[in-house]
Biopython code that builds the backbone (N, CA, C, O; Angstrom):
import numpy as np
from Bio.PDB.StructureBuilder import StructureBuilder

atoms = [
    (1, "MET", "N", (108.204, 92.641, 120.810)),
    (1, "MET", "CA", (108.183, 92.719, 121.815)),
    (1, "MET", "C", (106.722, 92.579, 122.556)),
    (1, "MET", "O", (105.716, 93.261, 122.363)),
    (2, "SER", "N", (106.926, 91.448, 123.492)),
    (2, "SER", "CA", (105.924, 90.833, 123.760)),
    (2, "SER", "C", (104.273, 92.149, 124.474)),
    (2, "SER", "O", (104.259, 93.380, 124.451)),
    (3, "TYR", "N", (103.333, 91.327, 124.916)),
    (3, "TYR", "CA", (102.214, 92.902, 125.946)),
    (3, "TYR", "C", (103.071, 92.232, 127.026)),
    (3, "TYR", "O", (103.891, 92.988, 127.546)),
    (4, "GLU", "N", (103.051, 90.976, 127.466)),
    (4, "GLU", "CA", (103.946, 90.195, 128.858)),
    (4, "GLU", "C", (105.307, 91.392, 128.737)),
    (4, "GLU", "O", (104.926, 92.394, 129.342)),
    (5, "ALA", "N", (106.176, 91.530, 128.393)),
    (5, "ALA", "CA", (107.098, 92.145, 128.609)),
    (5, "ALA", "C", (106.648, 93.204, 128.537)),
    (5, "ALA", "O", (107.270, 93.973, 129.270)),
    (6, "VAL", "N", (105.711, 93.754, 127.918)),
    (6, "VAL", "CA", (105.447, 95.664, 128.251)),
    (6, "VAL", "C", (105.208, 95.322, 129.436)),
    (6, "VAL", "O", (106.171, 95.379, 130.201)),
    (7, "LEU", "N", (104.127, 94.945, 129.894)),
    (7, "LEU", "CA", (103.629, 94.973, 131.479)),
    (7, "LEU", "C", (104.015, 94.804, 132.511)),
    (7, "LEU", "O", (103.482, 95.224, 133.538)),
    (8, "GLU", "N", (105.564, 93.805, 132.398)),
    (8, "GLU", "CA", (106.556, 93.651, 133.605)),
    (8, "GLU", "C", (106.562, 94.522, 133.456)),
    (8, "GLU", "O", (105.564, 94.970, 134.021)),
    (9, "GLN", "N", (107.364, 95.686, 132.746)),
    (9, "GLN", "CA", (108.310, 96.864, 132.789)),
    (9, "GLN", "C", (107.647, 97.678, 133.777)),
    (9, "GLN", "O", (108.112, 98.308, 134.727)),
    (10, "ILE", "N", (106.424, 97.532, 133.345)),
    (10, "ILE", "CA", (105.800, 98.657, 133.671)),
    (10, "ILE", "C", (105.344, 98.748, 134.694)),
    (10, "ILE", "O", (104.972, 99.814, 135.185)),
    (11, "LYS", "N", (105.234, 96.965, 135.563)),
    (11, "LYS", "CA", (104.993, 96.004, 136.842)),
    (11, "LYS", "C", (106.096, 96.878, 137.200)),
    (11, "LYS", "O", (105.557, 97.865, 137.700)),
    (12, "ASN", "N", (107.817, 97.097, 137.215)),
    (12, "ASN", "CA", (107.847, 97.054, 137.984)),
    (12, "ASN", "C", (109.369, 98.317, 138.071)),
    (12, "ASN", "O", (110.524, 98.403, 138.487)),
    (13, "ALA", "N", (107.716, 99.512, 136.948)),
    (13, "ALA", "CA", (108.632, 101.431, 137.211)),
    (13, "ALA", "C", (107.993, 101.725, 138.639)),
    (13, "ALA", "O", (107.255, 101.073, 139.378)),
    (14, "PRO", "N", (108.454, 102.702, 138.699)),
    (14, "PRO", "CA", (107.793, 103.064, 139.922)),
    (14, "PRO", "C", (106.327, 104.228, 139.801)),
    (14, "PRO", "O", (105.748, 104.962, 139.001)),
    (15, "GLU", "N", (106.280, 103.743, 141.236)),
    (15, "GLU", "CA", (105.415, 104.727, 140.017)),
    (15, "GLU", "C", (104.610, 106.016, 140.157)),
    (15, "GLU", "O", (103.463, 106.428, 139.983)),
    (16, "ALA", "N", (106.275, 106.601, 140.718)),
    (16, "ALA", "CA", (106.332, 108.008, 140.371)),
    (16, "ALA", "C", (105.861, 108.195, 138.683)),
    (16, "ALA", "O", (104.994, 109.057, 138.537)),
    (17, "CYS", "N", (106.394, 107.387, 137.185)),
    (17, "CYS", "CA", (107.014, 107.191, 136.843)),
    (17, "CYS", "C", (105.225, 106.899, 135.580)),
    (17, "CYS", "O", (105.270, 106.951, 134.351)),
    (18, "LEU", "N", (103.980, 106.638, 136.376)),
    (18, "LEU", "CA", (103.338, 106.242, 136.054)),
    (18, "LEU", "C", (102.566, 107.253, 135.214)),
    (18, "LEU", "O", (102.448, 107.022, 134.011)),
    (19, "ASP", "N", (101.943, 108.534, 135.828)),
    (19, "ASP", "CA", (101.385, 108.719, 135.081)),
    (19, "ASP", "C", (102.296, 109.842, 133.174)),
    (19, "ASP", "O", (101.535, 110.239, 132.292)),
    (20, "GLU", "N", (103.150, 109.958, 133.122)),
    (20, "GLU", "CA", (103.906, 110.101, 131.882)),
    (20, "GLU", "C", (104.161, 108.806, 131.284)),
    (20, "GLU", "O", (104.900, 108.888, 130.303)),
    (21, "ILE", "N", (103.714, 107.454, 131.621)),
    (21, "ILE", "CA", (103.709, 106.285, 130.588)),
    (21, "ILE", "C", (102.706, 105.875, 130.221)),
    (21, "ILE", "O", (102.391, 105.163, 129.268)),
    (22, "SER", "N", (101.943, 106.535, 131.336)),
    (22, "SER", "CA", (100.320, 106.490, 129.781)),
    (22, "SER", "C", (100.534, 107.624, 129.936)),
    (22, "SER", "O", (99.759, 107.924, 130.844)),
    (23, "GLN", "N", (101.251, 108.785, 129.576)),
    (23, "GLN", "CA", (100.870, 110.332, 128.273)),
    (23, "GLN", "C", (101.390, 109.439, 127.702)),
    (23, "GLN", "O", (100.414, 109.227, 126.981)),
    (24, "ILE", "N", (102.262, 108.532, 127.306)),
    (24, "ILE", "CA", (104.678, 107.887, 126.424)),
    (24, "ILE", "C", (102.488, 107.521, 125.904)),
    (24, "ILE", "O", (101.763, 108.376, 125.394)),
    (25, "ILE", "N", (102.068, 106.133, 126.262)),
    (25, "ILE", "CA", (101.370, 105.257, 125.740)),
    (25, "ILE", "C", (100.020, 106.161, 124.440)),
    (25, "ILE", "O", (99.667, 106.081, 123.264)),
    (26, "SER", "N", (99.717, 106.949, 125.691)),
    (26, "SER", "CA", (98.891, 107.715, 124.954)),
    (26, "SER", "C", (98.919, 108.055, 123.041)),
    (26, "SER", "O", (98.297, 107.885, 121.992)),
    (27, "TYR", "N", (100.206, 108.665, 123.678)),
    (27, "TYR", "CA", (101.167, 109.487, 121.882)),
    (27, "TYR", "C", (101.230, 108.638, 121.421)),
    (27, "TYR", "O", (101.101, 108.825, 120.211)),
    (28, "VAL", "N", (101.471, 106.946, 121.832)),
    (28, "VAL", "CA", (102.045, 106.323, 120.421)),
    (28, "VAL", "C", (101.119, 105.899, 120.565)),
    (28, "VAL", "O", (101.802, 105.226, 121.337)),
    (29, "VAL", "N", (99.622, 105.349, 120.678)),
    (29, "VAL", "CA", (98.167, 104.813, 120.225)),
    (29, "VAL", "C", (97.728, 105.726, 119.179)),
    (29, "VAL", "O", (96.953, 105.580, 118.234)),
    (30, "TYR", "N", (98.494, 106.799, 119.634)),
    (30, "TYR", "CA", (97.727, 108.522, 119.264)),
    (30, "TYR", "C", (98.411, 108.431, 118.096)),
    (30, "TYR", "O", (97.742, 107.833, 117.254)),
    (31, "ARG", "N", (99.334, 108.736, 117.756)),
    (31, "ARG", "CA", (100.161, 108.884, 116.641)),
    (31, "ARG", "C", (100.070, 107.509, 115.455)),
    (31, "ARG", "O", (99.994, 107.712, 114.244)),
    (32, "TYR", "N", (100.090, 106.397, 115.952)),
    (32, "TYR", "CA", (99.281, 104.993, 115.099)),
    (32, "TYR", "C", (98.359, 105.268, 115.027)),
    (32, "TYR", "O", (98.346, 106.045, 114.073)),
    (33, "GLU", "N", (97.074, 105.154, 115.541)),
    (33, "GLU", "CA", (95.833, 105.711, 114.384)),
    (33, "GLU", "C", (95.676, 107.126, 113.712)),
    (33, "GLU", "O", (94.647, 107.364, 113.078)),
    (34, "LYS", "N", (96.333, 107.752, 113.792)),
    (34, "LYS", "CA", (96.456, 108.607, 112.791)),
    (34, "LYS", "C", (96.638, 108.518, 111.740)),
    (34, "LYS", "O", (95.897, 108.852, 110.816)),
    (35, "GLU", "N", (97.987, 107.900, 111.695)),
    (35, "GLU", "CA", (99.211, 107.168, 110.260)),
    (35, "GLU", "C", (98.021, 106.390, 109.676)),
    (35, "GLU", "O", (97.643, 106.562, 108.517)),
    (36, "ASN", "N", (97.356, 105.388, 110.668)),
    (36, "ASN", "CA", (96.244, 105.040, 110.088)),
    (36, "ASN", "C", (94.535, 105.381, 108.442)),
    (36, "ASN", "O", (93.902, 105.110, 107.421)),
    (37, "GLU", "N", (94.900, 106.238, 109.753)),
    (37, "GLU", "CA", (93.752, 107.103, 109.125)),
    (37, "GLU", "C", (94.555, 107.884, 107.773)),
    (37, "GLU", "O", (94.467, 107.695, 106.560)),
    (38, "GLU", "N", (95.180, 108.622, 108.410)),
    (38, "GLU", "CA", (95.924, 109.470, 106.651)),
    (38, "GLU", "C", (95.606, 108.014, 105.359)),
    (38, "GLU", "O", (94.844, 107.655, 104.461)),
    (39, "PHE", "N", (97.060, 107.553, 106.266)),
    (39, "PHE", "CA", (96.682, 106.931, 104.996)),
    (39, "PHE", "C", (95.089, 105.399, 104.315)),
    (39, "PHE", "O", (95.183, 104.625, 103.363)),
    (40, "ASN", "N", (94.089, 105.538, 105.150)),
    (40, "ASN", "CA", (93.231, 105.211, 104.185)),
    (40, "ASN", "C", (92.885, 106.143, 103.622)),
    (40, "ASN", "O", (91.934, 106.165, 102.840)),
    (41, "ALA", "N", (93.561, 107.044, 103.903)),
    (41, "ALA", "CA", (91.789, 108.424, 103.780)),
    (41, "ALA", "C", (92.869, 108.972, 102.128)),
    (41, "ALA", "O", (92.336, 109.691, 101.282)),
    (42, "VAL", "N", (94.029, 108.583, 101.998)),
    (42, "VAL", "CA", (95.006, 108.493, 100.590)),
    (42, "VAL", "C", (94.202, 107.644, 99.820)),
    (42, "VAL", "O", (93.491, 108.048, 98.900)),
    (43, "THR", "N", (94.273, 106.781, 100.082)),
    (43, "THR", "CA", (94.092, 104.940, 99.943)),
    (43, "THR", "C", (93.145, 105.072, 99.124)),
    (43, "THR", "O", (93.247, 104.890, 97.910)),
    (44, "LYS", "N", (91.803, 105.513, 99.920)),
    (44, "LYS", "CA", (90.766, 105.964, 99.438)),
    (44, "LYS", "C", (90.584, 106.597, 98.030)),
    (44, "LYS", "O", (90.305, 105.948, 97.022)),
    (45, "ALA", "N", (90.862, 108.546, 98.104)),
    (45, "ALA", "CA", (90.703, 108.949, 97.115)),
    (45, "ALA", "C", (91.653, 108.745, 96.486)),
    (45, "ALA", "O", (91.747, 109.913, 96.109)),
    (46, "ALA", "N", (92.617, 108.191, 95.939)),
    (46, "ALA", "CA", (93.408, 106.832, 95.007)),
    (46, "ALA", "C", (91.851, 105.783, 94.318)),
    (46, "ALA", "O", (91.516, 105.382, 93.203)),
    (47, "LEU", "N", (91.399, 105.714, 95.412)),
    (47, "LEU", "CA", (91.242, 104.489, 94.822)),
    (47, "LEU", "C", (89.167, 105.398, 93.799)),
    (47, "LEU", "O", (88.429, 104.858, 92.976)),
    (48, "GLU", "N", (89.081, 106.512, 94.329)),
    (48, "GLU", "CA", (87.746, 106.752, 93.826)),
    (48, "GLU", "C", (88.636, 107.582, 92.940)),
    (48, "GLU", "O", (88.296, 107.148, 91.839)),
    (49, "GLU", "N", (89.151, 108.092, 92.808)),
    (49, "GLU", "CA", (90.221, 108.600, 91.495)),
    (49, "GLU", "C", (90.016, 107.377, 90.266)),
    (49, "GLU", "O", (89.734, 107.800, 89.144)),
    (50, "VAL", "N", (90.139, 106.003, 90.437)),
    (50, "VAL", "CA", (90.742, 105.422, 89.662)),
    (50, "VAL", "C", (89.396, 105.245, 89.484)),
    (50, "VAL", "O", (89.644, 104.048, 89.631)),
    (51, "GLU", "N", (88.321, 105.269, 89.326)),
    (51, "GLU", "CA", (86.879, 104.414, 89.656)),
    (51, "GLU", "C", (86.353, 105.382, 88.353)),
    (51, "GLU", "O", (85.843, 105.007, 87.297)),
    (52, "GLN", "N", (86.718, 107.006, 88.894)),
    (52, "GLN", "CA", (86.474, 108.784, 88.025)),
    (52, "GLN", "C", (86.701, 108.325, 86.930)),
    (52, "GLN", "O", (85.862, 108.297, 86.030)),
    (53, "MET", "N", (88.384, 107.705, 86.791)),
    (53, "MET", "CA", (88.584, 107.725, 85.684)),
    (53, "MET", "C", (88.762, 106.222, 84.918)),
    (53, "MET", "O", (89.498, 106.029, 83.951)),
    (54, "LYS", "N", (87.817, 105.091, 85.655)),
    (54, "LYS", "CA", (87.152, 104.136, 84.587)),
    (54, "LYS", "C", (86.221, 103.885, 83.892)),
    (54, "LYS", "O", (86.002, 103.030, 83.033)),
    (55, "LYS", "N", (84.969, 105.717, 84.857)),
    (55, "LYS", "CA", (83.711, 106.184, 83.865)),
    (55, "LYS", "C", (83.750, 107.094, 83.072)),
    (55, "LYS", "O", (82.739, 107.255, 82.390)),
    (56, "ASN", "N", (84.854, 107.972, 82.875)),
    (56, "ASN", "CA", (85.392, 109.292, 82.363)),
    (56, "ASN", "C", (87.358, 108.677, 81.419)),
    (56, "ASN", "O", (88.380, 109.356, 81.321)),
    (57, "PRO", "N", (87.134, 107.425, 81.007)),
    (57, "PRO", "CA", (88.935, 107.515, 80.498)),
    (57, "PRO", "C", (89.653, 108.401, 80.089)),
    (57, "PRO", "O", (90.859, 108.262, 79.885)),
    (58, "SER", "N", (88.831, 109.724, 79.866)),
    (58, "SER", "CA", (89.461, 111.594, 79.229)),
    (58, "SER", "C", (89.975, 112.279, 80.690)),
    (58, "SER", "O", (90.778, 113.205, 80.794)),
    (59, "LEU", "N", (89.552, 111.840, 81.365)),
    (59, "LEU", "CA", (90.714, 111.632, 83.002)),
    (59, "LEU", "C", (92.064, 111.478, 82.764)),
    (59, "LEU", "O", (91.965, 112.338, 81.889)),
    (60, "GLY", "N", (93.331, 111.161, 82.722)),
    (60, "GLY", "CA", (93.715, 110.776, 82.479)),
    (60, "GLY", "C", (94.208, 109.380, 80.933)),
    (60, "GLY", "O", (93.555, 108.796, 80.068)),
    (61, "LYS", "N", (95.386, 109.409, 81.268)),
    (61, "LYS", "CA", (96.653, 109.060, 79.540)),
    (61, "LYS", "C", (96.300, 107.122, 80.530)),
    (61, "LYS", "O", (96.342, 107.027, 81.756)),
    (62, "SER", "N", (96.070, 106.189, 79.809)),
    (62, "SER", "CA", (95.997, 104.886, 79.451)),
    (62, "SER", "C", (97.183, 104.123, 78.405)),
    (62, "SER", "O", (97.242, 103.985, 77.183)),
    (63, "TYR", "N", (97.991, 103.753, 79.433)),
    (63, "TYR", "CA", (98.646, 102.863, 77.982)),
    (63, "TYR", "C", (99.073, 101.048, 77.731)),
    (63, "TYR", "O", (99.212, 100.202, 78.615)),
    (64, "THR", "N", (99.174, 100.908, 76.554)),
    (64, "THR", "CA", (99.197, 99.256, 76.063)),
    (64, "THR", "C", (100.699, 99.228, 76.046)),
    (64, "THR", "O", (101.053, 98.069, 75.827)),
    (65, "ASP", "N", (101.815, 100.105, 76.200)),
    (65, "ASP", "CA", (103.628, 99.709, 76.984)),
    (65, "ASP", "C", (103.287, 100.268, 77.636)),
    (65, "ASP", "O", (102.866, 101.423, 77.702)),
    (66, "VAL", "N", (103.462, 99.295, 78.395)),
    (66, "VAL", "CA", (104.593, 99.782, 80.689)),
    (66, "VAL", "C", (105.697, 100.458, 79.807)),
    (66, "VAL", "O", (105.204, 101.585, 79.803)),
    (67, "ASP", "N", (107.065, 100.606, 78.906)),
    (67, "ASP", "CA", (108.474, 100.946, 78.733)),
    (67, "ASP", "C", (107.133, 102.530, 78.614)),
    (67, "ASP", "O", (106.666, 103.117, 79.591)),
    (68, "GLN", "N", (106.939, 102.727, 77.673)),
    (68, "GLN", "CA", (106.497, 103.673, 76.822)),
    (68, "GLN", "C", (106.351, 105.040, 78.227)),
    (68, "GLN", "O", (106.886, 106.149, 78.243)),
    (69, "MET", "N", (105.307, 104.315, 79.410)),
    (69, "MET", "CA", (104.602, 104.508, 80.963)),
    (69, "MET", "C", (105.513, 105.123, 81.170)),
    (69, "MET", "O", (105.692, 106.335, 81.293)),
    (70, "MET", "N", (106.925, 103.220, 81.271)),
    (70, "MET", "CA", (108.195, 104.541, 83.125)),
    (70, "MET", "C", (109.097, 105.443, 82.302)),
    (70, "MET", "O", (109.942, 106.075, 82.935)),
    (71, "GLN", "N", (109.029, 105.647, 80.568)),
    (71, "GLN", "CA", (109.802, 107.069, 80.561)),
    (71, "GLN", "C", (108.874, 107.457, 80.509)),
    (71, "GLN", "O", (108.411, 106.348, 80.243)),
    (72, "GLU", "N", (107.667, 108.330, 80.508)),
    (72, "GLU", "CA", (107.354, 109.264, 80.466)),
    (72, "GLU", "C", (107.304, 109.058, 81.644)),
    (72, "GLU", "O", (107.386, 110.232, 82.003)),
    (73, "LEU", "N", (107.215, 108.352, 82.802)),
    (73, "LEU", "CA", (106.758, 109.268, 84.207)),
    (73, "LEU", "C", (107.966, 109.329, 84.644)),
    (73, "LEU", "O", (108.202, 109.787, 85.762)),
    (74, "LEU", "N", (109.065, 108.811, 83.711)),
    (74, "LEU", "CA", (110.390, 109.034, 84.816)),
    (74, "LEU", "C", (110.936, 110.192, 84.193)),
    (74, "LEU", "O", (111.886, 110.582, 84.872)),
    (75, "ALA", "N", (110.657, 111.261, 82.708)),
    (75, "ALA", "CA", (111.108, 111.836, 82.764)),
    (75, "ALA", "C", (110.914, 113.341, 82.967)),
    (75, "ALA", "O", (111.891, 114.087, 83.024)),
]
sb = StructureBuilder()
sb.init_structure("model")
sb.init_model(0)
sb.init_chain("A")
sb.init_seg("    ")
for serial, (resi, resn, name, xyz) in enumerate(atoms, 1):
    if name == "N":
        sb.init_residue(resn, " ", resi, " ")
    sb.init_atom(name, np.array(xyz, "f"), 0.0, 1.0, " ", f" {name:<3s}", serial, name[0])
structure = sb.get_structure()
C-alpha cells in the first residue's frame, strides 16, 4: 500500500476517529522500531562473539568438514 493510499483513507475517516488512528500509527511505528532494535542488538552481540572467538579460538569449536559440523549441530 502506498503513502498516498493511506493518506487518502485517513482524509476520508471521520474526525472522531483521528485520535484512534494516531494511536494505532504510533503503536505500529513503535513496534517496528523495537523489533529492529532487538534484531540489531542480537546481531551486534553475535558479531562481537565472532570477534572474540577469532581472538581466542579456544572459546568455540571450528570445523573443516561441513557434514561433521551439521551432524553435531543436529545431534
